[in-house]
C-alpha positions in Angstrom: 45.4 -78.0 89.8 48.8 -79.6 89.7 49.2 -83.4 89.6 52.3 -85.5 89.9 52.2 -87.2 86.5 54.4 -90.1 87.7 52.1 -91.1 90.5 48.9 -89.5 89.2 48.2 -87.9 92.6 46.7 -84.5 93.4 49.1 -82.0 94.8 46.7 -79.4 96.2 44.8 -81.1 99.1 42.6 -78.1 99.8 41.3 -78.0 96.2 40.7 -81.7 96.3 38.7 -81.3 99.5 36.6 -78.6 97.8 36.1 -80.7 94.7 35.0 -83.7 96.8 32.6 -81.4 98.7 31.1 -80.1 95.5 30.7 -83.7 94.2 29.0 -84.8 97.4 26.6 -81.9 97.2 25.7 -82.7 93.6 27.1 -79.5 92.3 29.5 -81.2 89.9 29.7 -84.5 88.1 32.4 -87.2 88.4 33.9 -86.0 85.1 34.0 -82.4 86.2 35.6 -83.4 89.5 38.3 -85.3 87.6 38.8 -82.3 85.4 39.1 -80.0 88.4 41.7 -82.2 90.0 43.7 -83.0 86.9 43.3 -86.8 87.1 41.4 -89.3 85.0 37.8 -90.2 85.7 38.9 -93.6 86.9 41.4 -92.1 89.3 38.7 -89.7 90.6 36.4 -92.7 91.2 39.2 -94.3 93.3 39.8 -91.0 95.2 36.1 -90.7 96.0 35.7 -94.3 97.1 38.8 -94.0 99.3 37.2 -90.9 100.9 34.1 -93.0 101.6 31.9 -91.1 99.1 29.1 -93.0 97.3 29.4 -92.6 93.6 26.6 -91.1 91.6 26.6 -92.7 88.2 24.0 -91.9 85.6 21.2 -89.4 85.7 20.1 -88.4 89.2 16.8 -86.8 88.4 14.1 -87.1 85.8 15.2 -83.8 84.3 18.8 -85.2 84.0 17.4 -88.3 82.3 15.3 -86.2 79.9 18.4 -84.1 79.0 20.4 -87.2 78.3 17.6 -88.7 76.1 17.4 -85.4 74.2 21.1 -85.4 73.6 21.0 -89.1 72.5 18.2 -88.5 70.1 20.1 -85.6 68.5 23.2 -87.8 67.8 23.3 -89.0 64.2 
């Protein structure tokens, strides 16, 4: 997705709407949403907040938490 590097804004509004929808449905993470739109994670947070979307930070389910713990335990 194209972004205007000078203003760090998303150029394709339809793709942005799709990305926001996927985030709201829990299909993608904040990081994946930022990646899809070509902006930073912090800019994506701002975009979602401006759209009235409640941010999901951290694991959302016990399975997500278990996965994060497993990854953390594997880090040396």
